[in-house]
C-alpha positions in Angstrom: 65.2 121.6 127.4 65.1 117.8 127.6 62.0 116.7 127.5 61.9 112.6 126.8 59.2 110.0 124.4 58.0 107.4 126.8 55.4 105.2 127.3 53.8 102.4 129.4 55.2 99.1 128.3 53.7 95.3 129.9 56.8 93.1 129.5 59.9 91.8 130.3 63.8 93.0 128.8 63.8 91.5 125.6 67.2 94.0 125.9 67.8 96.2 128.6 71.0 98.3 127.1 72.2 99.4 124.7 74.7 99.1 121.6 77.9 101.6 121.1 76.1 103.2 118.3 73.6 104.9 120.8 73.9 108.7 120.2 72.3 112.3 120.8 70.0 113.0 117.8 73.4 114.4 115.4 72.4 118.1 114.4 75.2 118.2 112.5 77.6 120.7 111.6 76.4 124.3 112.6 78.4 127.7 111.8 79.3 128.2 115.1 80.4 125.4 116.4 83.7 126.1 116.0 83.4 128.8 118.4 82.6 126.6 121.2 83.9 127.7 125.0 83.1 125.4 127.5 81.0 126.6 130.6 84.2 126.6 133.0 81.9 126.1 135.7 81.3 122.8 134.3 84.8 121.6 134.7 85.5 122.4 138.3 87.0 118.9 139.7 86.1 118.1 143.2 87.8 116.0 145.2 85.8 114.7 148.4 88.3 114.8 151.4 87.6 114.1 155.3 88.8 117.3 157.7 92.0 114.8 158.9 93.1 115.1 155.2 93.2 118.5 154.5 95.9 120.1 155.1 95.8 123.8 156.5 92.4 122.7 158.0 93.3 123.0 161.5 90.5 125.8 162.6 88.0 123.6 160.8 88.9 120.1 162.1 88.4 121.9 165.7 85.2 123.1 164.1 83.6 120.2 163.0 85.0 118.4 166.6 82.9 120.9 168.4 80.0 120.3 166.0 79.6 116.4 166.1 80.2 117.0 170.2 76.9 119.0 170.1 75.0 117.2 167.6 75.2 114.6 170.0 76.3 111.9 167.0 78.8 110.3 165.1 78.8 112.5 162.0 81.1 111.8 159.0 82.2 114.7 157.0 83.6 115.4 153.8 85.4 118.4 152.7 85.7 120.5 149.2 89.0 121.8 149.7 88.2 124.5 146.6 85.7 125.9 148.1 86.2 124.6 152.2 82.2 124.1 152.3 81.1 120.8 153.4 80.3 118.5 149.9 78.5 116.0 152.9 77.8 115.9 155.8 76.2 112.7 157.6 75.4 111.3 161.0 72.9 110.7 163.8 69.6 112.7 163.6 69.4 116.4 164.9 65.0 116.8 165.8 63.8 119.6 163.6 60.1 118.7 164.2 58.9 117.9 167.2 56.7 114.2 168.0 53.3 114.9 166.7 53.8 118.1 164.3 53.8 117.7 160.7 57.0 119.3 158.7 56.3 121.7 156.1 58.1 123.3 153.7 58.3 127.1 155.6 59.1 125.3 158.6 62.1 123.5 157.5 63.1 126.6 156.3 63.3 128.1 159.1 65.1 125.3 161.1 67.6 125.6 158.1 68.2 129.1 158.1 69.0 129.0 162.1 70.5 125.9 161.7 73.0 127.4 159.2 73.6 130.9 160.4 74.8 129.0 163.6 77.5 127.5 161.9 78.0 130.2 159.3 82.0 130.3 159.8 82.3 126.1 159.7 79.7 125.4 156.5 81.4 128.7 154.6 77.6 129.5 154.1 76.3 132.9 155.1 72.3 133.0 155.7 72.4 135.9 153.3 72.7 134.0 150.3 70.0 131.3 150.7 67.6 131.8 148.7 64.7 128.9 148.6 64.2 127.2 146.0 60.5 126.4 146.1 60.2 123.9 143.2 63.4 121.6 144.6 61.9 121.6 148.4 59.2 119.1 148.6 58.6 115.5 150.5 58.8 112.6 148.7 56.6 111.1 151.3 55.7 112.3 154.7 58.6 110.5 156.3 61.5 112.6 154.0 61.9 116.2 152.9 64.1 117.3 150.9 65.0 121.4 151.3 67.1 123.1 148.6 68.5 126.6 148.5 69.9 128.1 145.6 72.8 130.9 146.1 72.2 134.6 145.3 74.7 137.2 146.2 74.2 141.0 146.3 70.2 140.0 144.2 72.6 138.2 141.7 72.4 134.5 141.0 75.7 132.3 141.5 75.5 129.9 139.0 75.1 126.1 139.9 75.6 126.6 143.7 73.1 125.1 146.0 72.8 124.2 149.8 70.8 121.0 150.3 69.6 119.2 153.7 67.7 116.5 153.9 64.7 115.7 156.6 63.5 112.4 157.5 61.0 111.7 160.1 61.6 115.4 161.3 65.4 115.0 162.0 68.5 116.2 159.8 70.0 113.2 158.8 72.1 114.9 156.1 73.3 118.2 154.3 76.0 120.0 151.9 76.5 122.6 149.5 77.8 122.2 145.8 80.7 124.0 145.1 80.1 127.6 147.4 83.1 129.3 147.0 83.8 132.7 148.7 82.3 135.9 147.3 83.5 139.0 148.6 81.3 142.5 147.8 80.5 142.3 144.2 82.0 145.6 142.0 79.0 147.1 139.5 79.7 145.9 135.9 82.1 148.4 133.8 79.5 147.1 130.8 76.2 147.6 130.4 73.5 144.5 128.6 73.8 146.3 124.9 77.8 146.7 125.1 78.0 143.1 126.3 75.4 141.7 123.5 77.7 143.9 120.7 80.2 142.0 121.3 78.6 138.6 121.7 77.5 139.6 118.4 81.1 140.7 116.8 82.1 137.2 118.3 79.7 135.3 116.6 79.9 136.9 113.2 76.5 137.8 113.1 75.2 140.7 110.5 72.5 142.8 109.5 71.1 139.9 107.3 70.9 137.3 110.3 67.7 137.1 111.9 68.1 136.4 115.8 65.4 135.2 118.5 66.6 136.8 122.1 65.9 133.1 124.2 67.3 135.2 127.2 67.8 138.5 127.5 70.8 139.9 128.8 70.8 139.2 132.8 73.6 139.4 135.8 75.4 136.5 136.8 78.2 135.1 139.0 79.9 132.1 137.3 82.7 130.2 138.4 85.1 128.8 137.7 88.5 126.6 138.9 91.1 129.7 140.0 93.8 127.4 139.2 92.9 127.3 135.6 93.0 123.2 135.4 90.1 121.3 134.3 90.8 118.0 135.4 93.3 118.3 138.1 92.7 118.2 141.9 93.1 121.2 143.2 96.5 121.2 146.2 96.3 125.3 147.3 95.0 126.4 150.4 91.4 125.6 151.4 88.9 127.8 150.5 91.1 129.5 147.5 90.0 127.2 144.6 87.2 128.6 142.7 86.8 132.5 141.5 83.8 133.7 140.6 83.1 136.3 137.5 80.1 139.1 137.0 79.0 137.9 133.7 76.4 139.0 131.6 74.2 136.0 130.2 72.7 135.6 127.0 71.0 132.7 125.0 70.1 133.3 121.3 68.9 131.4 118.2 70.0 132.1 114.7 67.1 131.5 111.8 68.9 128.6 110.0 71.5 127.6 112.5 70.9 124.7 114.8 71.4 124.7 118.9 70.2 127.7 121.5 73.9 129.2 121.9 74.2 130.6 125.2 77.3 133.4 125.9 78.3 134.8 129.2 80.7 138.3 128.9 82.8 139.3 131.8 81.0 142.4 132.5 84.4 144.2 133.1 86.8 143.0 131.2 84.7 142.5 127.7 86.4 139.0 127.7 83.7 135.9 126.3 83.8 133.6 129.0 81.7 130.8 127.9 79.9 130.1 124.3 78.2 126.9 123.7 74.8 125.1 122.8 72.5 124.9 125.5 69.8 122.6 123.7 68.8 119.7 125.8 67.1 116.9 124.4 63.5 115.9 124.5 62.4 112.5 125.2 59.3 110.2 124.8 58.4 108.1 127.5 56.1 105.6 129.8 55.5 103.0 131.8 56.9 99.1 131.4 56.3 96.0 132.8 59.9 94.4 133.2 59.1 91.3 133.2 55.5 90.3 132.9 52.0 91.4 133.0 51.6 88.1 135.8 51.0 90.8 138.8 54.0 89.7 140.4 55.7 93.0 141.7 58.3 91.1 143.9 59.2 89.5 140.4 59.4 92.6 137.9 56.0 91.5 137.1 54.3 95.0 137.9 54.0 98.2 135.8 57.2 100.3 136.1 56.8 104.2 134.9 59.1 106.8 132.6 61.1 103.4 130.0 61.9 105.5 127.0 60.8 104.9 123.6 64.1 104.5 121.2 64.1 105.6 117.7 60.6 107.8 117.1 59.4 109.6 114.7 58.4 113.1 116.4 57.1 115.6 114.4 58.2 119.2 116.0 56.5 122.4 114.7 55.6 120.3 111.4 59.4 119.2 111.0 60.4 115.8 111.2 63.0 114.1 113.8 63.8 111.3 115.6 64.6 110.4 119.2 67.8 109.0 120.8 68.1 105.3 122.6 66.5 106.9 125.3 63.6 108.2 123.6 65.7 112.4 123.8 65.2 114.8 120.7 66.0 118.1 120.3 63.0 120.3 121.1 65.3 123.6 121.1 64.3 126.4 123.9 60.5 128.2 123.1 56.7 126.5 122.9 56.6 124.2 120.1 53.9 121.9 119.6 54.6 118.1 118.7 53.1 114.7 118.2 55.0 111.2 117.9 53.6 107.8 116.9 55.3 104.5 118.0 57.0 104.3 114.4 61.1 104.6 114.1 63.9 103.6 111.4 63.8 100.0 113.3 59.9 99.0 114.6 56.8 100.5 113.7 53.8 99.4 115.6 50.1 99.1 113.8 48.3 98.3 116.7 45.0 96.4 115.7 43.0 99.0 118.5 43.4 101.6 116.0 46.6 104.4 116.0 46.8 107.6 116.7 49.9 109.6 117.7 50.3 111.4 121.1 50.7 115.4 120.9 52.1 117.5 123.2 54.1 120.6 123.6 57.8 119.6 123.9 59.2 121.7 126.4 57.3 118.9 128.9 57.8 115.2 128.2 55.7 113.3 125.7 54.4 110.3 127.8 52.7 108.0 126.8 51.1 107.6 130.4 50.2 104.2 132.5 47.5 102.9 133.2 45.4 99.4 134.1 43.3 97.2 132.0 44.6 95.1 129.0 44.2 95.1 125.5 42.9 98.4 123.4 43.1 99.7 126.9 44.9 103.3 126.7 45.8 106.0 129.4 46.0 108.9 126.9 42.4 108.0 125.2 43.7 107.3 121.9 43.4 104.2 119.9 46.8 102.7 119.5 48.0 103.9 123.0 47.8 100.3 124.3 50.4 98.3 126.5 51.4 95.8 124.3 51.4 98.8 121.2 54.3 100.3 123.8 56.0 96.5 124.9 56.4 95.6 121.4 57.9 98.7 120.6 60.5 99.4 123.4 61.5 95.7 123.7 61.9 95.1 119.5 64.3 98.1 119.5 66.2 97.2 122.4 66.5 93.3 120.7 67.2 95.4 117.0 70.4 97.2 119.4 71.3 94.0 121.0 71.6 92.3 117.3 73.3 95.0 116.0 76.2 94.6 118.2 76.5 90.9 117.9 76.1 90.6 114.2 77.5 93.8 112.7 77.3 92.7 109.0 73.2 91.4 109.9 71.2 94.2 107.2 67.9 93.1 108.7 68.3 94.5 112.5 68.8 97.7 110.5 65.4 97.7 108.3 61.8 97.9 110.1 59.8 95.4 111.6 56.5 95.7 112.0 54.7 94.8 115.1 51.0 93.8 114.9 49.4 93.8 118.6 46.2 93.1 119.4 44.9 91.1 117.0 41.4 89.6 117.4 42.3 86.7 118.4 43.7 84.6 121.9 46.4 82.4 123.5 49.1 82.3 120.2 51.7 84.7 118.5 53.6 84.4 115.5 56.1 85.5 112.6 55.0 85.9 108.8 57.6 88.7 107.9 55.7 91.0 111.0 55.5 89.8 114.1 51.6 89.6 115.8 50.1 89.3 119.1 46.6 88.4 120.3 44.6 89.7 123.0 43.6 88.4 126.0 41.1 85.9 126.6 40.7 82.2 126.4 42.7 81.6 130.0 45.8 83.6 128.2 46.8 87.0 128.8 47.6 89.1 125.9 50.5 87.8 124.3 52.3 91.3 123.2 52.5 92.6 126.7 54.7 89.4 127.6 58.8 90.6 126.7 59.8 86.8 127.1 56.6 86.2 123.7 57.9 89.1 122.4 61.5 88.2 122.5 60.7 85.1 121.1 58.3 86.4 117.7 61.8 88.4 117.3 63.9 85.5 117.3 61.8 84.0 114.5 62.4 86.7 112.8 66.3 86.8 113.3 66.1 83.4 112.5 65.0 83.8 109.3 67.3 87.3 108.5 70.4 85.6 109.7 71.9 84.6 106.0 71.9 81.0 106.3 67.9 80.5 106.2 66.4 79.0 109.2 67.1 76.8 112.1 65.4 73.6 112.3 64.1 74.0 115.1 63.3 77.2 114.9 61.6 77.1 118.1 64.8 76.4 120.0 66.2 79.4 118.3 63.2 81.8 119.2 63.2 80.8 122.9 67.0 80.9 123.5 66.7 84.7 122.0 64.2 85.1 124.8 65.8 83.2 127.5 69.1 85.2 127.0 67.4 88.3 127.3 65.4 87.4 130.3 67.7 85.7 132.2 65.3 83.2 133.0 64.4 79.4 132.5 60.6 80.1 131.8 59.7 81.6 128.4 56.9 84.1 128.6 56.3 83.9 131.9 52.3 85.1 132.6 51.0 83.5 129.5 48.8 81.4 131.5 46.3 83.3 133.8 46.6 80.2 135.8 48.5 77.1 136.2 51.8 76.0 134.8 53.1 74.7 130.9 52.0 71.1 130.1 55.9 70.7 129.5 54.5 68.5 126.9 54.1 65.2 128.8 56.8 66.4 131.5 55.2 69.1 133.5 56.6 72.8 134.4 56.4 72.7 138.2 56.3 76.3 138.1 56.3 78.1 135.2 53.2 80.3 133.6 54.7 80.7 130.3 54.7 78.5 126.9 58.2 76.5 127.9 60.5 76.0 131.0 64.1 75.8 129.7 65.7 74.2 132.7 64.9 70.7 133.3 65.2 70.7 137.0 61.9 72.6 137.1 59.5 70.1 135.2 58.3 66.8 137.3 61.4 64.3 135.7 63.6 66.2 136.8 65.7 64.9 133.8 68.0 66.5 130.9 65.8 66.0 127.8 67.2 64.4 125.1 65.7 62.8 121.7 65.7 59.1 122.9 64.0 59.9 126.6 61.9 63.3 125.9 60.9 63.4 121.9 60.5 60.0 121.4 58.1 59.8 123.8 56.1 63.0 123.7 56.4 64.8 120.5 54.6 62.9 118.3 54.7 63.7 114.5 55.9 66.8 113.0 59.0 68.6 111.0 62.0 68.7 114.1 65.3 66.9 113.4 63.8 64.0 114.6 60.6 64.3 113.3 58.9 65.6 116.1 56.7 68.7 116.7 59.0 71.9 116.6 58.1 73.1 119.9 58.1 70.0 121.7 61.8 69.3 120.0 62.6 72.7 121.2 63.5 71.9 124.4 66.3 69.5 123.8 68.4 72.2 122.2 66.9 75.0 124.0 68.0 73.1 127.5 71.7 72.8 126.5 71.9 76.5 126.4 70.5 77.3 129.3 72.7 74.2 130.8 75.8 75.9 129.0 74.8 79.4 130.9 74.2 77.9 134.4 75.8 75.0 135.6 79.0 74.0 133.1 80.2 77.6 132.8 79.7 78.3 136.6 81.9 74.9 136.8 84.4 76.2 135.4 84.8 78.9 137.9 82.9 81.5 136.3 80.4 84.0 138.3 76.7 83.9 137.0 77.0 87.0 135.3 80.2 86.0 133.0 78.3 82.8 132.3 75.4 84.7 130.9 77.5 87.0 129.0 79.5 84.5 127.3 76.9 82.1 126.4 75.0 84.9 124.7 78.2 85.6 123.3 78.5 82.7 122.1 75.2 82.1 120.6 74.2 85.6 118.9 78.4 84.8 117.3 76.9 81.3 116.1 73.8 82.7 114.6 75.9 84.2 111.3 74.6 82.1 108.7 73.0 79.5 110.7 70.5 77.3 109.5 69.6 73.6 109.3 69.1 71.5 111.7 70.6 71.9 114.9 71.5 68.7 115.9 71.4 65.3 114.1 68.7 62.6 114.8 67.4 59.2 113.9 66.1 57.8 116.9 66.9 56.2 119.1 70.6 58.4 118.3 71.5 62.1 118.1 74.6 64.4 118.0 75.8 67.3 116.9 78.4 66.5 114.4 77.2 68.4 111.5 78.3 72.2 110.3 75.3 73.6 111.1 74.8 71.9 114.6 74.8 73.9 117.3 77.9 72.8 119.0 79.9 72.6 116.3 78.8 76.3 115.6 79.4 77.4 119.2 82.8 75.9 119.0 83.8 77.9 116.5 82.7 80.7 118.1 84.5 80.1 120.5 87.6 79.4 118.8 90.9 81.6 119.6 93.5 80.3 117.8 91.8 78.9 113.9 92.1 75.3 115.1 89.4 73.6 116.6 91.6 70.4 117.0 93.0 71.3 119.4 89.8 72.9 122.0 89.1 76.3 122.4 88.6 78.2 125.6 85.2 76.6 127.0 85.3 73.8 124.9 85.3 71.5 128.0 82.1 73.0 128.9 80.4 73.5 125.7 80.8 69.8 125.2 79.5 69.0 128.8 76.4 71.1 128.1 75.4 69.4 124.8 76.5 65.9 125.3 74.3 65.8 128.5 71.4 66.1 125.7 72.6 64.0 123.7 73.6 66.7 121.1 77.2 66.9 121.1 79.9 65.3 119.1 82.9 62.7 120.2 84.1 62.3 123.7 85.2 64.3 126.4 88.7 63.4 126.4 88.8 64.3 122.2 91.9 67.3 122.2 89.0 69.4 120.4 86.5 68.8 123.5 89.0 70.3 125.9 89.8 74.1 127.0 92.7 75.4 125.1 95.4 77.4 127.1 95.5 80.4 125.1 93.8 83.3 127.3 95.2 84.5 130.2 93.0 85.0 133.0 91.8 88.4 133.3 89.8 89.5 136.6 87.1 91.2 137.0 87.4 95.0 137.8 85.5 97.3 140.5 83.6 99.8 138.9 82.6 103.0 139.9 79.7 105.2 139.0 79.8 109.2 139.4 76.2 110.7 138.4 76.3 114.3 136.9 74.0 116.2 134.9 72.5 113.6 132.5 75.1 111.8 132.5 77.0 108.8 134.7 80.7 109.0 134.7 82.5 104.9 135.8 85.5 104.4 136.2 87.1 101.3 137.0 90.7 99.3 138.2 93.0 98.6 135.4 92.8 94.5 135.1 96.7 93.3 133.8 96.4 91.9 130.7 92.9 93.4 128.9 93.2 95.3 125.8 90.1 97.0 126.3 87.0 96.9 128.2 83.4 96.7 127.7 80.7 98.5 128.9 77.6 97.2 129.5 74.4 98.5 130.5 70.9 97.6 131.2 67.6 99.5 132.2 66.0 96.9 134.2 67.7 95.3 136.9 71.3 94.3 137.6 70.2 90.6 136.9 68.9 91.2 133.7 70.8 91.0 130.0 73.1 94.3 129.2 74.3 95.3 125.9 77.7 96.7 125.1 77.3 100.2 124.6 80.8 101.1 124.4 84.5 99.7 123.7 87.2 101.2 125.9 90.6 101.0 124.9 93.4 100.0 127.8 95.1 102.0 129.2 92.1 103.9 129.6 89.4 103.0 132.3 87.0 105.6 132.5 83.8 106.4 130.4 81.0 108.9 130.4 77.6 107.5 129.5 75.7 111.0 128.6 72.2 111.9 127.6 70.1 110.2 130.4 66.8 110.3 131.7 67.2 112.7 134.3 66.1 110.4 137.6 65.9 107.1 135.9 67.8 104.0 137.2 70.8 102.6 134.7 72.4 99.5 135.4 76.2 99.1 134.3 79.0 96.5 134.1 82.6 96.1 133.0 84.3 93.5 131.2 88.0 93.8 130.2 88.8 91.8 127.1 92.1 90.7 125.7 93.6 91.6 122.6 92.3 88.7 121.3 88.6 88.9 121.0 88.1 85.4 122.3 89.4 85.6 125.2 86.8 87.8 128.1 87.3 88.5 131.2 85.0 88.3 134.4 82.3 90.6 134.3 82.2 93.1 137.2 79.4 93.6 139.8 76.7 95.8 138.8 76.7 99.4 139.7 73.5 101.3 139.3 73.3 104.8 138.4 70.6 107.8 138.1 71.8 110.8 136.2 70.5 113.9 137.6 
């Protein structure tokens, strides 16, 4: 059974997508793995066609024309050629509930049966086979109802076949069937249940020494399969002849000492094993998050959202330890099992200063840390340590480490456990000292552990200290850029101040309520910060490259990266998403072994002509041919961004600051997302010249930063993202890349998708 570990997080996305290593919790190689027979019903390809496209469907076309005429609207219809049933019909409303009346499940069931009964021949659906799914039939609000029927033939359930109708504001607006191939009279089985079970035991190789738990005793089902035996091809036969149904005995068993809950389907007439597969699904730990801030600005991701996963958390099930995957899933198996979880895993351990008690429950349902109002030590579960900050820190720090593991595969620190200490009894600050530490609310500031920009910033200090090159100077710039790239916004830690805007160290922020705003246009002066015009005037004494206070000095280098992402790369013709993605790539790749001064400074002079300078390191990261003397694919934009802040090297006319011409143009592809059960299948158009495609995903919003979750080699243009939480929206993009990894294509438009 699929269950989740989830929690309330009050924060912005530190990183809203996953790495290519994200996977289901491995179960190892089991005794029965080699016996796997995929369920044929799960492999029936479906193609949606309009009635005009379906050959041999003259009567159906006439029927749908008559349906449109009698319904009084322009209904659009897509047919499944295999079954002949409508996959989807959408059109003008057909009134089912009179004005002033209240829709009820019983009333809508009656109306639906009457409606289907009057169109049985056209729909290919008999009302006698409709069995109301009581749990599925419900309103999402008073104006929106869904009515779901399961299919039952002669008292035998037909697996995976449903008829669904949508009723909005009292009128039918949409309906359709899942598969629903023709079924004639069902003959009695030739085998009884004990005989079928004996065949299953023999197939599994079970002996008298095996201890078997019968999770699901034998019962009859009608199991669908493609009539032509193909699993991947479209059906080209006559309408309604593409699906057949086998009468089968279905069993579900667990064998002591072996992983998995195994389902076997045995043909009730021939005794053939039709299907044999592991039916264990994955539990999940989950809860709400503040996607950007705890400032209650709901129009800009500042209000709590429920159901976000707690990745890589340690879970105890019936006294046995396991761990969740990247979406908080873990194997529970069948049956009732006591479970408990704490916000601790291989990459992050939360030590909440409010206390720390694990949540517990039965893993046949999700382990949910819950949602609540309040701040600091407020706990929705009533357990100490189940705080907004604890869950925020755990979620976003895990996501941030996922990102770094992709861009910096040699970095060992991102694979080690980082300790987070939220709710320290103090206010208006956060810090890194080998751990990341966050303060409670008060003194005009919100709880810093509840603000993702602050969480990401402190994580950035940890990465800075552990990227192999020693600490950066100013390290505050390093940390600010990490937060900025993850949120894709200039206001770092929005909502840090309960009122007012950041001071800007003398160049006041126009609206940012966070710790700093990295867009010079969002300051009173509207002037790019340079060492000469900003640090010399505003930053006083400190340890920065120019001798200024390091938080103040951070503005110069951070503004350069913000400009690269939002001004100079777009000026070359890149769209916003492609510009942000490239800036992120170059910055992270330039962090390997980084350290020392981000720029040279001897006021009033400054430049970026140093081996450790950010300007130099970004050019190296961008190089495509092993020769920085002839420029790089984006050298001109990098130079423009850093030169604006007086920390570049050379002049715009230098060959090394010119764009090289070795990378061919790779266009943006178009992505289609098809939701499935616990998964989303992606497909996209071929990009000429592409050697591979990067699949990007995040779970916050289209505008948020994404992580690379897979690399797909051309010419393949499909990818299936599995083990996703049901009903939770995620966001996908695809980017082509040439054989030379320095040559990236444009990022596709974002495609939201929700697994069924």
